[in-house]
C-alpha positions as CSV (number, residue, x, y, z in Angstrom):
1,M,0.2,0.1,0.2
2,T,1.0,3.9,0.0
3,I,1.4,6.1,2.6
4,L,-1.2,8.7,2.7
5,T,-0.2,12.8,2.5
6,S,-1.5,14.5,5.5
7,A,-4.8,16.0,3.5
8,E,-5.7,12.1,2.1
9,V,-5.3,11.4,6.1
10,L,-7.9,14.3,6.5
11,A,-10.5,13.1,4.1
12,L,-10.7,9.8,5.5
13,V,-10.9,11.0,9.4
14,P,-14.8,10.5,9.5
15,Q,-15.6,13.6,12.0
16,Q,-17.4,16.5,10.6
17,R,-18.4,20.0,11.7
18,P,-19.6,20.9,14.2
19,M,-17.9,17.5,16.5
20,R,-14.5,17.9,14.2
21,F,-11.2,19.6,15.7
22,I,-8.5,19.7,12.7
23,D,-8.0,22.2,10.1
24,V,-5.0,21.1,8.9
25,I,-2.7,18.8,9.2
26,D,0.5,20.3,9.3
27,E,3.1,16.5,9.7
28,I,2.4,12.9,9.8
29,D,5.0,10.1,9.7
30,D,5.7,6.7,11.4
31,E,7.2,8.9,14.7
32,H,4.4,11.7,14.9
33,I,1.9,13.9,14.0
34,L,0.9,17.6,13.9
35,G,-2.4,19.3,13.4
36,R,-3.6,22.8,13.7
37,Y,-7.3,24.0,14.8
38,T,-8.8,27.4,15.0
39,W,-11.5,26.9,17.5
40,K,-14.8,29.1,17.0
41,P,-17.6,30.8,19.3
42,E,-19.8,28.1,18.3
43,D,-17.7,25.4,19.5
44,C,-17.7,26.7,23.3
45,S,-21.4,27.7,23.7
46,G,-23.3,26.9,25.9
47,Y,-20.4,26.3,28.5
48,A,-19.5,29.0,30.6
49,P,-20.3,31.9,32.0
50,G,-19.8,34.5,28.7
51,D,-19.3,31.3,26.2
52,D,-16.4,31.8,25.1
53,I,-14.2,29.0,26.8
54,V,-13.7,25.7,25.3
55,P,-14.9,23.6,27.1
56,A,-12.5,20.6,28.2
57,F,-13.5,17.3,26.2
58,K,-13.6,19.4,23.3
59,L,-9.9,19.2,24.3
60,I,-9.3,15.1,24.6
61,E,-11.5,15.5,21.7
62,M,-9.3,17.5,19.4
63,G,-6.5,15.4,20.9
64,A,-8.0,11.7,20.5
65,Q,-8.7,13.0,16.3
66,I,-5.0,14.2,15.8
67,G,-3.3,11.0,17.9
68,S,-5.8,9.0,17.4
69,V,-7.9,9.0,14.8
70,A,-5.7,10.4,11.7
71,W,-2.8,9.1,12.5
72,C,-4.2,5.3,12.8
73,I,-5.2,5.8,9.5
74,Y,-2.2,7.4,8.9
75,H,-0.2,4.0,10.1
76,M,-3.9,1.5,8.6
77,R,-2.6,2.8,5.0
78,L,0.7,0.6,5.4
79,T,-1.8,-2.4,4.7
80,M,-5.0,-1.7,4.2
81,S,-6.9,0.5,1.0
82,P,-9.2,3.7,1.7
83,D,-12.1,1.9,1.0
84,E,-11.4,-1.2,3.4
85,I,-10.3,1.5,5.9
86,R,-13.9,3.2,5.2
87,Q,-15.7,0.0,6.6
88,L,-14.0,0.3,9.8
89,V,-15.4,2.9,13.0
90,G,-12.7,4.4,15.2
91,F,-13.7,4.7,19.4
92,F,-11.8,6.5,21.3
93,T,-10.9,3.6,24.1
94,H,-8.3,5.0,26.7
95,I,-7.7,8.6,28.3
96,D,-4.9,8.6,31.3
97,D,-1.8,11.8,32.9
98,V,-4.2,14.3,31.2
99,E,-3.8,17.1,32.7
100,F,-4.7,20.7,31.7
101,F,-2.1,24.3,32.0
102,E,-4.0,26.9,30.2
103,T,-8.1,28.3,29.5
104,V,-8.5,27.9,26.1
105,R,-10.8,30.7,23.6
106,G,-12.8,30.7,21.0
107,E,-11.0,32.2,18.1
108,D,-7.8,30.7,19.5
109,T,-5.6,28.1,17.7
110,V,-4.0,25.0,19.0
111,A,-1.6,23.3,17.7
112,C,-1.2,19.2,18.4
113,Q,1.4,16.9,18.3
114,A,1.2,13.7,19.1
115,S,3.9,10.4,19.3
116,F,4.3,6.8,20.8
117,D,7.2,8.9,22.6
118,G,8.4,5.5,24.4
119,E,4.6,4.3,25.4
120,G,3.1,4.8,22.7
121,Y,2.2,1.6,20.1
122,F,0.5,1.1,16.7
123,R,-1.0,-2.4,16.2
124,A,-4.5,-4.3,14.3
125,G,-6.3,-0.6,14.4
126,K,-5.1,0.0,17.9
127,L,-3.5,3.2,18.7
128,L,-1.8,5.1,22.0
129,S,0.0,8.7,21.7
130,R,1.2,10.7,24.1
131,V,-0.9,14.0,22.9
132,E,0.8,17.6,23.8
133,I,-1.2,20.5,23.2
134,Q,0.3,24.5,22.4
135,F,-1.4,27.6,21.7
136,V,-0.2,28.8,18.3
137,G,0.4,32.4,18.1
138,G,0.1,35.2,19.0
139,P,0.8,36.4,23.1
140,K,0.7,32.8,24.7
141,D,2.9,30.8,21.7
142,G,4.1,27.5,22.4
143,R,2.5,28.0,26.0
144,T,1.3,24.5,26.6
145,V,-2.4,23.6,26.9
146,M,-2.7,19.9,27.8
147,T,-0.5,16.8,27.9
148,G,-1.8,12.9,28.5
149,L,-2.3,9.6,27.2
150,L,-4.7,8.9,24.6
151,A,-6.6,5.7,22.7
152,G,-8.3,4.5,20.3
153,M,-9.0,1.1,17.9
154,W,-11.1,0.4,15.3
155,V,-13.1,-2.1,14.5
156,P,-15.1,-3.2,11.1
157,K,-18.7,-1.4,11.1
158,N,-20.8,-4.5,11.0
159,S,-18.9,-6.5,14.1
160,P,-21.4,-8.5,15.9
161,T,-19.3,-6.7,18.9
162,L,-21.6,-3.3,18.3
163,G,-24.2,-5.1,18.5
């Protein structure tokens, strides 16, 4: 099989607005992935007074979409066709050691990098990665927002385990 470009991986990510939190994948290879997202005011709506704070669970979802979903698609493509990948469904399966350091607001741009970092792995449609989200641009450029260990797995859409 062939290696996918960043744009081809992004096209295979199943999440769409309003639950897609990846604008672009800047880098992707066997050892890491780096993607960005600019938070929209509607991403924050209804969560906190003033409606401008990005909910923590959406930051975790961003980390999972980049560090598990998109990166797992990249790895699966080495042995599967895009059509075979489209016949799978991904699940967020594990979260550990997540820490938050900064508040993210609507209009902030953040980058998420994921790597194996010694404890991660990819095997048989399962991927475990260490993610770090940082601000991009502005006065907070480079400041860490969140870190953690995230995992997901893919199974056939017609799997009996899906009920």
